[in-house]
KEKESE-361220 format. One line per 8 residues: their letters; for each residue x, y, z of N, C-alpha, C, CB. Coordinates in steps of 0.05 Angstrom, whole numbers, plus 32768, in hexadecimal, padded with zeros to 4 digits. Glycine has a CB too. Example, Ala and Ser with C-alpha at 12.3 -4.5 7.8 and 13.67 -1.06 7.14 Angstrom:
% residues 2
as> 8108 7F8E 809C 80F6 7FA6 809C 8108 7FBE 809C 80E2 7FA7 80B5 ~ 8101 7FD3 808E 8111 7FEB 808F 8102 8001 809D 811A 7FF4 8072 $
% end
This chain:
% residues 219
mtlifvnq> 7C42 80B3 7A81 7C53 80BC 7A92 7C49 80B6 7AB0 7C58 80D7 7A8B ~ 7C64 80AD 7AC4 7C5F 80A9 7ADC 7C6B 80BE 7AF1 7C66 8090 7AE0 ~ 7C5A 80C8 7B02 7C68 80DB 7B14 7C6E 80CC 7B2F 7C57 80F5 7B19 ~ 7C88 80D9 7B35 7C91 80C9 7B4C 7C99 80DC 7B5F 7CA6 80B6 7B45 ~ 7C8C 80DA 7B76 7C8E 80EA 7B94 7CA3 80E0 7BA3 7C74 80E8 7BA7 ~ 7CB3 80F2 7BAC 7CC4 80EA 7BC6 7CBD 80F7 7BDC 7CE0 80EE 7BC4 ~ 7CC0 80E9 7BF3 7CBE 80ED 7C10 7CD2 80E6 7C1C 7CAB 80E0 7C1B ~ 7CDC 80FB 7C31 7CEF 80F2 7C42 7CE5 80EA 7C5F 7D04 8107 7C44 $
agdggggt> 7CEA 80CE 7C67 7CDF 80C8 7C83 7CF0 80BB 7C92 7CC8 80B9 7C85 ~ 7CEC 80BE 7CAF 7D00 80B3 7CC2 7CFB 8092 7CBE 7CFB 80BF 7CE2 ~ 7D12 8085 7CC6 7D15 8065 7CC5 7D16 805C 7CD8 7D28 8059 7CBB ~ 7D0D 8069 7CED 7D08 805F 7D0E 7D23 805F 7D19 7CFB 803D 7D13 ~ 7D39 805F 7D10 7D56 805E 7D1E 7D64 807B 7D1D 7D6A 8046 7D0E ~ 7D53 808F 7D1E 7D5D 80AA 7D1C 7D69 80B2 7D01 7D73 80AD 7D31 ~ 7D6B 80A2 7CF1 7D72 80A9 7CD2 7D5C 80B2 7CC0 7D7F 8091 7CC3 ~ 7D5C 80B3 7CA3 7D48 80BF 7C94 7D48 80A5 7C7A 7D50 80E4 7C8A $
qlqfyeag> 7D2F 80A3 7C71 7D34 8092 7C57 7D1D 80A1 7C41 7D2E 806C 7C5D ~ 7D26 809B 7C2C 7D13 80A7 7C15 7CFF 8092 7C0B 7D25 80B0 7BFA ~ 7CE5 809B 7C0D 7CD0 808C 7C02 7CC6 8095 7BEA 7CBC 8089 7C13 ~ 7CC2 8084 7BD0 7CB6 808B 7BBB 7C9C 8084 7BB4 7CC3 8085 7BAC ~ 7C8E 808E 7BA7 7C71 808A 7BA5 7C67 8090 7B85 7C61 80A0 7BBC ~ 7C5B 8083 7B79 7C55 8089 7B60 7C34 8093 7B64 7C5C 806F 7B4C ~ 7C2F 80A6 7B51 7C15 80B6 7B52 7BFD 809F 7B54 7C12 80CA 7B36 ~ 7BEC 80A5 7B6D 7BDA 808E 7B70 7BE2 807B 7B82 7BD6 8081 7B59 $
dafwkdlr> 7BF9 807E 7B8E 7C02 806E 7BA0 7BFE 8071 7BBE 7C18 806E 7B9B ~ 7C02 8063 7BD0 7BFC 8067 7BEC 7C06 8083 7BF0 7C0A 8050 7C01 ~ 7C13 8094 7BE3 7C18 80AC 7BEA 7BFC 80BF 7BF2 7C27 80B6 7BD4 ~ 7BEA 80BA 7BDF 7BD3 80C6 7BDD 7BC5 80C1 7BF9 7BC5 80BC 7BC5 ~ 7BC4 80A3 7BFF 7BB4 8098 7C14 7BC0 80A1 7C30 7BB3 8078 7C10 ~ 7BD9 80A4 7C30 7BE9 80AB 7C4B 7BD6 80BC 7C59 7C06 80BB 7C47 ~ 7BD0 80BC 7C74 7BBA 80D3 7C88 7BCD 80E7 7C8A 7BAD 80C8 7CAD ~ 7BEB 80E2 7C89 7BFD 80FA 7C95 7BFE 8110 7C7F 7C1F 80F1 7C9C $
yipllltg> 7BF0 810B 7C63 7BF5 8126 7C57 7BDA 8133 7C56 7C02 8125 7C39 ~ 7BC2 8126 7C5F 7BA7 8136 7C64 7BA4 814F 7C76 7B95 8124 7C6F ~ 7BBB 8152 7C8C 7BB9 816C 7C9C 7BC6 817F 7C8D 7BC5 816B 7CB7 ~ 7BD8 8179 7C77 7BE5 818F 7C68 7BD3 8196 7C55 7BFF 8187 7C5B ~ 7BC0 8182 7C49 7BAD 8191 7C36 7B9A 81A2 7C46 7B9C 817D 7C23 ~ 7B90 819A 7C5C 7B7F 81A7 7C6C 7B84 81C5 7C74 7B7C 8198 7C81 ~ 7BA4 81C4 7C7D 7BAD 81DF 7C81 7BAB 81EE 7C6B 7BC6 81E0 7C89 ~ 7BB1 81E4 7C57 7BB5 81FC 7C3A 7B97 81FE 7C39 7BC6 81EF 7C14 $
ifsfsqlt> 7B87 81F1 7C3E 7B68 81F7 7C37 7B60 8210 7C4B 7B52 81DA 7C3D ~ 7B6A 8206 7C62 7B65 8220 7C7A 7B73 8239 7C74 7B70 8219 7C9A ~ 7B8A 823A 7C68 7B96 8253 7C61 7B8A 825D 7C4E 7BAE 8253 7C5C ~ 7B86 8252 7C34 7B74 825D 7C1D 7B58 8269 7C27 7B6D 8246 7C09 ~ 7B48 825D 7C39 7B31 8269 7C45 7B37 8281 7C55 7B25 8257 7C55 ~ 7B4B 8282 7C67 7B55 8298 7C6F 7B56 82B1 7C60 7B6A 8292 7C76 ~ 7B63 82AA 7C4C 7B6F 82C6 7C37 7B55 82C8 7C23 7B93 82BD 7C21 ~ 7B43 82B9 7C1F 7B2C 82BD 7C10 7B17 82CA 7C21 7B22 82A2 7C05 $
havcsrfk> 7B13 82C6 7C3E 7B06 82D5 7C4B 7B0E 82F0 7C54 7B00 82C8 7C5C ~ 7B29 82F7 7C50 7B32 8311 7C53 7B2F 8324 7C3E 7B48 8310 7C59 ~ 7B25 8314 7C22 7B2F 8328 7C0C 7B0B 832B 7C08 7B48 8319 7BED ~ 7AFB 8312 7C0B 7ADC 8312 7C04 7ACF 830C 7C20 7AD2 82F9 7BEC ~ 7AC5 8328 7C2B 7AB8 8322 7C43 7A9C 8324 7C40 7AC1 8332 7C58 ~ 7A91 8313 7C32 7A76 8310 7C2E 7A6B 82F9 7C3D 7A72 830D 7C12 ~ 7A73 82EA 7C4E 7A70 82D1 7C57 7A5C 82DC 7C6D 7A8B 82C1 7C61 ~ 7A49 82CB 7C77 7A37 82CA 7C93 7A50 82CE 7CAA 7A24 82A8 7C99 $
plaparfh> 7A47 82DD 7CBE 7A5D 82DD 7CD5 7A62 82C9 7CDD 7A59 82E9 7CEB ~ 7A56 82AB 7CDD 7A5C 8297 7CEC 7A6F 8288 7CDC 7A46 828A 7CF5 ~ 7A64 828A 7CBA 7A6A 8273 7CAC 7A86 826D 7CAD 7A61 8275 7C92 ~ 7A9A 8281 7CAD 7AB8 827B 7CAE 7AC1 826E 7CC3 7AC6 828F 7CAE ~ 7ABB 8274 7CDA 7ABE 8266 7CF6 7AB7 8247 7CEE 7AA8 8273 7D10 ~ 7A9C 8247 7CE7 7A94 8228 7CE8 7AA9 8216 7CD4 7A71 8224 7CDB ~ 7AAE 8222 7CBE 7ABF 8218 7CAE 7ADF 8210 7CB9 7ABE 822B 7C9B ~ 7AE7 8227 7CC4 7B04 8227 7CD2 7B03 8212 7CE9 7B0B 8247 7CE1 $
vtilcsil> 7AEF 820E 7CF8 7AEE 81FC 7D07 7AF1 81E0 7D01 7ADC 81FF 7D0F ~ 7ADC 81DD 7CEC 7ADC 81C6 7CE4 7AF6 81BD 7CD2 7AC5 81C3 7CD8 ~ 7B08 81CB 7CC4 7B21 81C5 7CBA 7B33 81BE 7CD4 7B2C 81DD 7CA7 ~ 7B37 81CC 7CEA 7B47 81CA 7D01 7B43 81B0 7D06 7B42 81DC 7D18 ~ 7B29 81AC 7D12 7B1F 8191 7D1D 7B1F 8179 7D11 7B08 8193 7D22 ~ 7B23 8178 7CF5 7B28 8168 7CE1 7B43 815B 7CE2 7B25 8176 7CC9 ~ 7B5C 8170 7CE4 7B6E 8171 7CE2 7B7D 8162 7D00 7B6F 818B 7CDA ~ 7B6D 8168 7D16 7B6E 8160 7D30 7B68 8143 7D34 7B5C 8171 7D40 $
aiyayrdi> 7B54 813F 7D27 7B47 8120 7D22 7B5A 810C 7D1C 7B33 811F 7D0B ~ 7B69 8118 7D02 7B7D 8106 7CF5 7B97 8103 7D06 7B84 8110 7CD8 ~ 7BA1 8115 7D18 7BB5 8117 7D27 7BAB 80FF 7D3E 7BBA 8136 7D31 ~ 7B92 8103 7D4B 7B8B 80F0 7D5B 7B8A 80D4 7D56 7B79 80F5 7D61 ~ 7B83 80D2 7D39 7B81 80B2 7D33 7B9A 80AA 7D2F 7B71 80A7 7D1A ~ 7BB0 80B8 7D27 7BC9 80AF 7D1E 7BDF 80B0 7D34 7BD1 80BF 7D08 ~ 7BD5 80C2 7D47 7BEF 80CA 7D5E 7BE3 80C3 7D7D 7BF9 80F1 7D5C ~ 7BCB 80C8 7D81 7BBC 80C8 7D9C 7BB4 80AA 7D9F 7BA0 80DE 7D9D $
wplanygs> 7BA0 80A6 7D88 7B90 8088 7D94 7BA1 8071 7D94 7B76 807D 7D80 ~ 7BBD 8072 7D85 7BD3 805A 7D85 7BDF 8058 7DAA 7BF1 8066 7D6A ~ 7BDB 8072 7DB3 7BE4 8076 7DD2 7BD5 805E 7DE1 7BD9 8097 7DDF ~ 7BB9 805D 7DDB 7BA3 804D 7DEE 7BA6 802C 7DDF 7B7B 805E 7DEC ~ 7BB7 8029 7DD1 7BB9 800A 7DC5 7BD5 8000 7DCE 7BB7 8008 7DA2 ~ 7BD3 7FE9 7DDA 7BEA 7FDB 7DE0 7C03 7FD9 7DCB 7BE0 7FC1 7DE7 ~ 7C15 7FDE 7DC8 7C26 7FDA 7DB1 7C29 7FED 7DA4 7C20 7FCB 7DA0 ~ 7C18 8002 7D9C 7C16 8010 7D8B 7C23 8028 7D8F 7BFF 8011 7D86 $
vpkdqaeg> 7C35 8037 7D78 7C3E 8055 7D7F 7C37 8065 7D6A 7C5D 8058 7D83 ~ 7C36 8083 7D76 7C2B 8095 7D62 7C3D 8092 7D44 7C2D 80B5 7D70 ~ 7C2B 8097 7D33 7C38 8095 7D16 7C4C 80A9 7D0D 7C21 8096 7D00 ~ 7C44 80C0 7D1B 7C54 80DB 7D19 7C68 80E3 7D2B 7C44 80F0 7D1B ~ 7C72 80CF 7D3F 7C83 80CE 7D58 7CA3 80DB 7D4A 7C83 80A8 7D66 ~ 7CA4 80D9 7D32 7CC4 80E8 7D2A 7CC3 8101 7D2C 7CCF 80E5 7D0D ~ 7CAE 810F 7D29 7CA7 812D 7D2E 7CB2 8133 7D4B 7C84 8133 7D2D ~ 7CB4 8122 7D5C 7CB8 812F 7D7A 7CA5 813A 7D84 7CCA 8142 7D7D $
nilwvkia> 7CAF 8151 7D95 7C99 815F 7DA3 7C8C 816F 7D95 7CA0 816C 7DB7 ~ 7C93 8176 7D83 7C85 818C 7D6E 7C6B 817E 7D66 7C99 8192 7D4F ~ 7C6D 8162 7D63 7C52 8156 7D5E 7C3B 815C 7D73 7C56 8137 7D5C ~ 7C47 8157 7D8A 7C32 8166 7DA7 7C2F 817F 7DA5 7C3D 8164 7DC7 ~ 7C39 8194 7D9D 7C37 81AA 7D9E 7C20 81B1 7D87 7C53 81B4 7D9C ~ 7C23 81A6 7D73 7C0D 81A9 7D5D 7BF2 81A1 7D66 7C14 8197 7D44 ~ 7BF1 818E 7D74 7BD9 817A 7D7D 7BCF 818C 7D91 7BE1 8159 7D89 ~ 7BE4 819D 7DA4 7BD7 81B1 7DB7 7BC7 81CA 7DB2 7BEA 81B9 7DC6 $
llvvtgvi> 7BDC 81D1 7D97 7BCD 81E7 7D8C 7BB2 81E6 7D80 7BDC 81F1 7D7A ~ 7BB1 81D1 7D71 7B96 81C8 7D64 7B7E 81C1 7D79 7B9B 81AE 7D53 ~ 7B85 81BD 7D8E 7B72 81B6 7D9D 7B6A 81D3 7DAE 7B7C 819E 7DAE ~ 7B7C 81E4 7DAE 7B74 8202 7DB8 7B68 820F 7DA5 7B89 8214 7DC1 ~ 7B72 8210 7D8F 7B62 8223 7D7D 7B49 8215 7D68 7B7A 8232 7D6A ~ 7B48 81F9 7D6F 7B32 81EA 7D5D 7B1B 81E8 7D6F 7B3A 81CB 7D51 ~ 7B20 81DF 7D90 7B0B 81DD 7DA5 7B0A 81E6 7DB5 7B06 81CD 7DAD ~ 7B1E 81F1 7DC3 7B1B 8207 7DDD 7B14 8223 7DD0 7B3C 820A 7DF0 $
iplfiphp> 7B21 822F 7DC1 7B17 824A 7DBC 7AFF 8249 7DAE 7B2A 825A 7DAE ~ 7AF6 823C 7D9D 7ADB 823B 7D8F 7AC3 8234 7DA3 7ADC 8225 7D77 ~ 7ACE 8227 7DBC 7AB2 8225 7DD0 7AAE 823D 7DE0 7AB4 820C 7DE8 ~ 7AC0 8252 7DDB 7ABE 826A 7DEC 7AB0 8285 7DDB 7ADE 8271 7DF5 ~ 7AB7 827E 7DBD 7AAE 8296 7DAD 7A91 829B 7DAE 7AB5 8292 7D90 ~ 7A8A 82B6 7DB5 7A69 82BE 7DB1 7A60 82B7 7D97 7A63 82DF 7DB3 ~ 7A48 82B4 7D94 7A3B 82AE 7D78 7A30 82CA 7D6D 7A22 8297 7D7B ~ 7A36 82D1 7D52 7A23 82E9 7D4B 7A07 82E4 7D4E 7A26 82F2 7D2F $
yvpvdpkn> 79FC 82F9 7D53 79DF 82FC 7D54 79D2 82FC 7D34 79D7 8319 7D65 ~ 79BB 82E2 7D31 79B7 82E1 7D1B 7998 82E2 7D1E 79C5 82CB 7D0D ~ 7986 82F7 7D14 796A 82F7 7D18 795C 82DD 7D0E 7960 8310 7D0A ~ 7945 82D7 7D1E 7936 82C1 7D0E 7925 82CE 7CF9 7923 82AE 7D21 ~ 7920 82EA 7CFA 7911 82F9 7CE4 7923 8313 7CDF 78F0 8301 7CED ~ 7932 830D 7CCD 7946 8325 7CC0 7930 833D 7CBB 7957 831B 7CA0 ~ 791B 833D 7CB9 7910 8356 7CB3 7905 8366 7CD1 78F6 8350 7C9C ~ 7909 8356 7CE0 7900 8368 7CFB 7916 8358 7D13 78D6 8362 7D05 $
pspvpnpe> 7930 8360 7D0C 7943 8355 7D25 7940 8363 7D3C 7962 8356 7D1F ~ 794B 835A 7D54 7943 8366 7D6E 795A 8377 7D6D 7940 8352 7D89 ~ 7952 8391 7D7B 7967 83A4 7D82 7979 839D 7D90 7960 83B8 7D8D ~ 7979 838C 7DA5 798B 8385 7DBA 7985 8365 7DBE 7985 8398 7DD4 ~ 7998 8359 7DB2 7997 833A 7DAF 7996 832E 7DCE 79B5 832E 7D9D ~ 7988 831A 7DD2 798A 830B 7DEE 79A5 8302 7DF5 7977 82F1 7DF0 ~ 79AE 82FF 7E0A 79CB 82F0 7E0E 79CD 82D9 7E0A 79D6 82F1 7E25 ~ 79B1 82C8 7E0B 79B4 82AB 7DFD 79BD 82AA 7DE2 799A 829C 7DFC $
qtaswisa> 79B2 82BE 7DD5 79B3 82B9 7DB6 79D4 82C0 7DAE 799A 82D0 7DA2 ~ 79E4 82C8 7DBC 7A00 82D5 7DB0 7A13 82C5 7DC5 7A03 82FB 7DB3 ~ 7A08 82B4 7DD5 7A1C 82A3 7DE8 7A25 828E 7DD7 7A0E 8295 7E04 ~ 7A42 828A 7DE6 7A54 8277 7DD5 7A4B 8255 7DE2 7A7B 8281 7DDC ~ 7A57 8244 7DD7 7A50 822D 7DDA 7A51 8228 7DF7 7A5E 821D 7DCA ~ 7A68 8226 7E02 7A6D 8220 7E1F 7A5B 8234 7E35 7A90 8224 7E24 ~ 7A51 824B 7E28 7A3C 825B 7E36 7A23 8255 7E33 7A3C 8274 7E2F ~ 7A1A 8248 7E21 7A00 823C 7E1F 7A01 8220 7E26 79F4 8240 7E03 $
ltytyadp> 7A13 8216 7E28 7A11 81FA 7E39 7A10 8200 7E58 7A2E 81E6 7E32 ~ 7A1F 8211 7E62 7A23 8215 7E82 7A0C 822E 7E89 7A48 8221 7E8B ~ 7A02 823D 7E79 79F1 824E 7E7C 79FB 826A 7E8C 79DD 8241 7E86 ~ 7A11 826C 7E83 7A1E 8280 7E93 7A15 829D 7E87 7A3E 827A 7E94 ~ 7A0B 829B 7E6D 7A01 82B2 7E64 79ED 82C3 7E74 79F6 82AD 7E4E ~ 79E0 82B0 7E89 79CE 82BD 7E97 79D9 82C3 7EB3 79B5 82AF 7E96 ~ 79F1 82C1 7EB6 7A03 82CF 7ECF 79F4 82EE 7ED3 7A2B 82D4 7EC6 ~ 79F7 82FF 7EC3 79F5 8319 7EC8 79DB 831C 7ED6 79F8 8328 7EAF $
iiilankv> 79C9 8313 7ECA 79AA 8318 7ED5 79A8 830A 7EEE 7992 830D 7EC1 ~ 79B7 82F3 7EF6 79B7 82E8 7F12 79C7 82F7 7F26 79C3 82CC 7F11 ~ 79DF 8302 7F1F 79ED 8311 7F30 79DE 8327 7F3A 7A02 831A 7F24 ~ 79D2 833A 7F26 79BF 834F 7F24 79AB 834A 7F3A 79B2 8350 7F08 ~ 799D 8339 7F32 7985 832E 7F44 798D 832B 7F61 797C 8311 7F3A ~ 79A2 831E 7F65 79AF 8318 7F84 79B4 8333 7F8D 79CD 8305 7F86 ~ 79B7 8349 7F7E 79C4 8361 7F8B 79AA 8376 7F93 79DD 8370 7F75 ~ 7991 8376 7F87 797B 8382 7F8A 7967 8374 7F95 7974 838B 7F77 $
ahlrhdql> 7951 8382 7FA8 793E 8375 7FAD 7927 836F 7F9A 7938 837E 7FC0 ~ 7925 837A 7F83 7911 8377 7F72 791B 837C 7F4F 78FA 838C 7F7E ~ 791A 8371 7F41 7924 8375 7F27 7909 837E 7F16 7933 835A 7F1B ~ 7911 839A 7F0D 78FC 83A7 7EF9 78FF 839C 7EDE 78FF 83C5 7EF7 ~ 78E8 83A0 7ED0 78E3 838D 7EB9 78F9 839C 7EA0 78BD 838B 7EAF ~ 7903 83B4 7EA7 7917 83BF 7E90 7934 83B5 7E9D 7916 83E7 7E8B ~ 7939 83A5 7EAF 7953 839B 7EB7 7952 8380 7EAC 7958 839B 7ED6 ~ 793C 8372 7EA3 793C 8357 7E95 7948 8354 7E7E 7924 8350 7E90 $
pplsdydf> 795A 8343 7E74 795F 8340 7E5C 7950 8344 7E47 7965 832F 7E5B ~ 7950 834A 7E2A 7941 834E 7E1A 7937 8333 7E14 794B 835C 7E07 ~ 791D 8331 7E07 7914 8317 7DFA 791F 830E 7DE3 78FA 8318 7DF5 ~ 7920 82F3 7DE1 792F 82EE 7DCB 7914 82EF 7DB5 7943 82D0 7DCE ~ 7925 82F2 7DA0 7912 82FF 7D80 7901 82E1 7D81 792C 8306 7D55 ~ 790C 82C8 7D88 7901 82AE 7D7D 78E4 82AE 7D8E 7917 8290 7D82 ~ 78E2 82C0 7DAA 78CC 82B9 7DBA 78B9 82CE 7DB6 78D3 82B5 7DD6 ~ 78BF 82E5 7D9F 78AA 82F9 7D9F 788E 82ED 7D93 78B5 8313 7D8E $
aqylsesa> 7876 82F6 7D9E 785C 82EA 7D97 7859 82EB 7D82 7847 82F2 7DA0 ~ 785F 8306 7D6C 7855 8302 7D57 786B 82E9 7D3F 7851 8322 7D4E ~ 7882 82E4 7D4B 7892 82D2 7D3C 7885 82B5 7D43 78B3 82D5 7D43 ~ 787E 82B2 7D5E 7873 8297 7D67 7859 8292 7D59 786E 8296 7D86 ~ 784A 82A1 7D58 7829 82A2 7D49 782F 829C 7D2B 7816 82C4 7D4C ~ 7840 82AD 7D1F 7849 82A4 7CFE 7850 8289 7D00 7864 82B4 7CF0 ~ 7864 8280 7D0D 7873 826A 7D0C 7862 824C 7D10 7889 826F 7D21 ~ 7850 8250 7D27 7844 823E 7D2B 7827 823A 7D1C 7845 823F 7D43 $
akyvdpfa> 781D 8250 7D0C 7806 824B 7CFC 7809 8235 7CE7 77FF 8262 7CEF ~ 781B 8231 7CDC 781D 8218 7CC7 7819 81FD 7CD3 783B 8216 7CBA ~ 781D 81FC 7CF1 7817 81E3 7D03 7801 81DF 7D0E 7826 81DF 7D16 ~ 77EE 81F8 7D12 77D8 81F5 7D24 77C2 8203 7D15 77DD 8201 7D40 ~ 77C4 8211 7D00 77B0 821C 7CF3 77A7 8215 7CD8 77B4 8231 7CF4 ~ 7794 8205 7CD5 778B 81F5 7CB9 7789 8209 7CA5 776D 81E5 7CB9 ~ 7784 8226 7CA7 7785 8237 7C8F 779F 8241 7C8A 7773 824C 7C90 ~ 77AE 823C 7C9B 77CC 8243 7C95 77DC 822B 7C86 77DB 824C 7CB2 $
gakrrhlf> 77D0 8218 7C82 77DA 81FC 7C74 77E2 81E3 7C87 77F7 8202 7C63 ~ 77D6 81EC 7CA2 77DB 81D4 7CB7 77CC 81BC 7CB2 77D3 81DC 7CD3 ~ 77D2 81A4 7CB9 77C8 818E 7CBB 77AC 8190 7CD0 77E0 817B 7CC4 ~ 7798 8183 7CBF 7781 8181 7CD7 7780 8168 7CEB 7765 8182 7CC8 ~ 778C 8171 7D01 7791 8161 7D14 7787 816E 7D2C 77AC 8159 7D14 ~ 778E 815D 7D48 778B 816C 7D60 77A0 817F 7D64 778A 815C 7D76 ~ 779A 8193 7D71 77A5 81A8 7D77 77C0 819F 7D87 7791 81B9 7D85 ~ 77C0 818D 7D98 77D6 8182 7DAB 77E8 817B 7D95 77CE 8166 7DC1 $
fgllsffr> 77E5 816B 7D82 77FC 8161 7D71 780D 817D 7D60 77ED 8149 7D58 ~ 77F9 818D 7D53 7805 81A2 7D48 7819 81B4 7D5B 77EF 81B1 7D3D ~ 780C 81B5 7D7D 7821 81C3 7D8A 783B 81B3 7D8E 7817 81CB 7DA4 ~ 7836 819C 7D8E 7849 8189 7D95 7864 818C 7D7C 7838 8169 7D94 ~ 785A 818F 7D60 786A 818A 7D4A 7877 81A7 7D4A 7859 817F 7D2E ~ 7869 81BE 7D53 7874 81D8 7D51 788B 81DE 7D6B 7859 81EE 7D52 ~ 7885 81D6 7D81 789A 81D7 7D98 78B0 81C5 7D91 788D 81CD 7DB6 ~ 78AE 81AF 7D80 78C4 8197 7D7D 78D6 81A8 7D69 78B8 8176 7D6E $
efeanpfs> 78CE 81B7 7D57 78DC 81C7 7D46 78E4 81E0 7D52 78CD 81CB 7D2F ~ 78D7 81EC 7D60 78DF 8204 7D6E 78F5 8203 7D86 78C6 820E 7D78 ~ 78F1 81EA 7D91 7906 81E5 7DA9 7924 81DF 7D97 78FC 81C5 7DBF ~ 7924 81D1 7D81 793E 81CA 7D70 7949 81E3 7D65 7939 81B6 7D58 ~ 7937 81F8 7D5A 7943 8210 7D48 7959 821E 7D5E 7927 8229 7D3E ~ 7956 8223 7D76 7970 8236 7D84 7985 8222 7D8B 7966 8249 7DA3 ~ 797E 8209 7D8C 799D 81F9 7D8E 79A8 81F7 7D74 799D 81D9 7D99 ~ 799A 81F9 7D5D 79A8 81F4 7D42 79B4 820B 7D42 7998 81EF 7D28 $
ell> 79AC 8225 7D49 79BC 823C 7D42 79D7 823F 7D4D 79AD 8253 7D4B ~ 79D7 822E 7D69 79EF 8231 7D73 7A06 821F 7D65 79EC 822B 7D8E ~ 7A00 820C 7D52 7A15 81FD 7D42 7A19 820A 7D27 7A0D 81DF 7D3D $
% end
């Protein structure tokens, strides 16, 4: 048995024409239908998250942003990239202004808004979380890139002659001496499993991984 799918499309002259596809034909290879599929996945994930709230705090946001950016990438390939090529036209231009409204909404919801969403605090040691997290650990992407999370302490320092120690931001939990000593032991202490090599190379390996961890938390 052969399945036939019918699609109604514009003929370029203001009218419409019917396109017939057999199962496994170009119907499944046409990128125009992928945003519809991704939108369905996005809606299903929203419903699932509302019913089962056992996800990690940032996991749904990462998934939703990935879905929205994937849809935006398809529209950019089909409708924005042709504008940069001589003689090419957007493939979905038959949608008119609605197409650009959809692209604008995708840019806002998939790119601009996620840049300003604060990150939830995720302690490096779940057994010893920090009572008050450092602003750097909950800063949004745009705040971390522009260091605006440090503005409050800079403004306060500009208003007083001397900052007391209790006015400074709390120390990040990945800067605690106990955490640093336990994390560095496997790189510099042979009795903890470190390689027998010069201390300099052990510290170099430790700080290379240590500096990469805070950045990976932002992603």
